[in-house]
N, C-alpha and C positions, 0 to 999 in steps of 0.2 A: 426299490422304484424314484424314480425324481421327484417326490413329492415337495412340496415347501418346505419340510422339515429339511431334504437333501441338502437342498438351495442352499436354507440357510444355516447349515453347518458348514456349505463350502465356502459361505461368504466371511463367515468370524475365523474359519481356516486361511483362509486366503488375508486377512487383515489383520491377524496372528503373524501370518509369517512376514506379512510386510511391514510390521508395526512390532518386530521381536525385541525392540530395545525399549520397549513398554514405556513411553515418552508420559512423563509426569503433566496432568491437563492442566495444572496451574502455569506451567515455563511455556504452555500453546499459547494460554491466554493473555503473559506478558511476552512475550515474541511478536502475536499479531499486536498487540498493542504500539508497538516498538517501531512495524513497520507500516502503519496503519496509512501516512500518509503517500508513502510511497509507491504504497499497491493500487491507491488512488490514482496517481496520477498513470500509474499502469493500466487503468478501464481509461483513463480519455484517451490513450495512446491507442488502446484492442477498440474503441466504444463500439468501432463497425462492426465488428463481430458478434457483440455480443448484440445490436438491435438486430441485425438478420436473425439472430435465432429467437427474438422478440417475434420479432414480424412474423417467421415461420409460425409463431404459437398463434398470433393473433389470425392469421389467415385460417385455422383451421378451426377456431371456432372456438379456445384453449380458454385466453383470455378474453374480456370483454370489458369498455371501458365503466366504472364504476363498478365492479367487481372490487370486493376489500380482498387483502392478499394478507399469507402470514409468510413472509423469505425467511426462510430457516437458515440460519449461520450466514448472514445477510454479508456481511464484511462492510467495506465501506461502501454500500452502494451498488456493486456493480450491477445488480439486476434493478435493487428497488427505486435507482433513480429516474431510467429510460420505463419503468413499471408504470408511474408516476407519472412523468411527460404524458403517458398513454392516457390518462384520466383513473390510472386504478388506485385504489386505495389503503396504500401498504403499510405493513408495521414489520420492521427487523429487526428481527430476533438474532441475540448475536450476545456469548458471555465474553465475549473481549468488549472491554468498555471504551479502550482505545479504534478501535472497529466503529463502535456507534456513534464516536464524538464525530470523526471525523465524517461518516453517514449525512451528522447533522447538519455539521460547515459545509458539506457539500447544497444537501438541500434549499440551505438560505443562499447561496451562491448560485442557485435554477430555482431561486423560487418557485421549491417546491414542498417551503413546508407546512402547507393544509393538509399535501397528499401523503406526508413518511410519519409517523411516530418511531419510535425508538422499543426496544424492551430485552432490559439484561435478566436475562435466565438463560436456563438451562432447556433444551425441549422436554428434556424427561420430565418435566414438572410443570409443564402447559398439561392444563383438562382435557381427558380424551373425549370432549363433546365438541360440538358442531358450531364453531363460532368464527368462522370464516368463510366465505364463496368458493378460498384457493388456498389451497397450502402447494407451499413451492420451496423448490432445497434447486441448489446447485454448486454440485460436487463440495458437500458437509459433511462434514464428519459427523452428526448428532445423527445421521442416518445410516444405519451399518447393520443393521441386523432385522431380521423375520417384524421385532416389535416394533420398531421406533418406523420401520416401513410403513404395517398397517394404521402404525397409529394415525398418520397422515388422512387417511380416506377415513377416520373417526371425526379428525378435528372440520375438516371442511363439509361446503354441502353441496360442492359442484362438478369440484375435479380439481385432481394433485398433477401437479406437476416435479420432475425431478431430473435433473441432468447429471450427470457422471459422466468416469472416461470410458470409453470403448475402444481395449488395446493398447494402442502405445501414447505413452505419453514421456516426454525425456527433455529433462533439463541439462545443456551440454556440463555447465560446469558444476552442478552437483553431482552429477553423474561420475565424471573428473576426480572429484573432490572424495568424493567417498570411496572409489576404487583405492585413492592415494592413502587415505587416510585406515581407512579399515580392511585392506586388502581381498574385497570380496565385490562381488558385484550389486550394484545399486539395487535395491528392490524396486518392482512396478510398482505402481497404484495400487493401493488397499480398497479400492472403489470402481469396482468395470460392472456396468449397466446389467451384465447378465444376469448378476444374481438376483436384482427387485424385478426386473426383465420376467424371470422364470415361478419368481415367488406369486406374481403379482397373477402371472397365465394361473401357474394350477390353484390360484385363489379362485378363476372367475372373474377375473376382469383380462380384459383384451387393446394393451393399451398403443397407443399411437406412440412409432417410433422412427423417429429421424437424426441422420448420422452428419457431424459437422469436422472436414477437419482444414487445420491451419498450422503456421508457423509465423516462427517471426525471428528477429533477431532486435535486442534493444541493448544501449550501450550503457552501461552502468556504471556510475560513478568508484572510483576502488575502492576509495573510504566506507562508500558507505556496502559495498558487496564483501568485504575483512568484515567488518560488523555482525552485516547479516549471516555468514554462514559459522563463523566463528558460536554468535546465539544459536543459528540451526544448529550445529552437532552439539551443542553442550543439551538442548532440551534432548534427544535422542544419547546423551550421558554421553558422551564422547569430548573429554575437554583434557584440562592442562596446557602449560607450555608448549610443549611441544607441539601438539594439535596447532595451535594458535597460531606460534611460530612457524611451519607445515602452510595453512591455510593461509598464511597472506604473504609468502614465499611466491607459492603456486601462481598468486591470483599477480602480484607486481610480477613475474614473468609472465604473465601474457596481458598486463596491459598496454596500451597505445596511448601515451599523452594524456594519462590519468581516468581512463577510462579500460572495461573489459566488456568486451560483445557476448551478451548472453543468449542463448541459442534454444531456444524449445521446440518442438513436436506433436502437437496432439490431436488424437480424434477423441471427441465426445458423442453422447448419444443424448438424445431429446424425448423424453419420454414420459406422455398426458395421459391418463385415463379419466373417466368418470367416477363418482362415486352411487 
């Protein structure tokens, strides 16, 4: 029977297959902290995509001015900043100090410090009691099974919002490097919206769900990408001089005037439900 337990197991099996190299969470924290400023620049370049998602949630009545909102895995403020600009009281939760520092810096620049606070902690350590009007998570690894998903409904007083991949998510250079270094197909995203959607349905919720598909090509500095992918594959346990030389040679081979074109294609599901 396709009950909540079935979908929870399917979700965890998919996550194990995608992350079968079992990266150390502390290495991930260091990775995100190292590149937090660059990710903030990416947010600025893609702010229209994120703003359109927030506009859709506002139009549906999921988010209202004056709401208190917990952004789980907030990163450098991808959604926290535009939500705060809409007069939502945002608490950004993350395990990466670098990401939170970048978010705080961005909040100062945007004159949003009164609407944004930060919380350096793990989602697992948050008390399961209603403390915010809304719990919000966008492609956050913190929401990865039945318990972490249903906890969102316990911490929220009014509504929850979850954004996850919906099928295709491809980053060109990462895929090429994965196949080159590991001689195997690059894994798909560990988090597909189908799993939390079906868990919520089986638990009696009827989430509102919309989809958004977008692609982009960004010109990334060669030196940044070399460092980025050496650190990324190190998190995956793929290290050594040969690996680093292979990454460097590949990227230097596709670079033009010191820049590489990083192309990505993504479809996401934007889901929200009342508690």
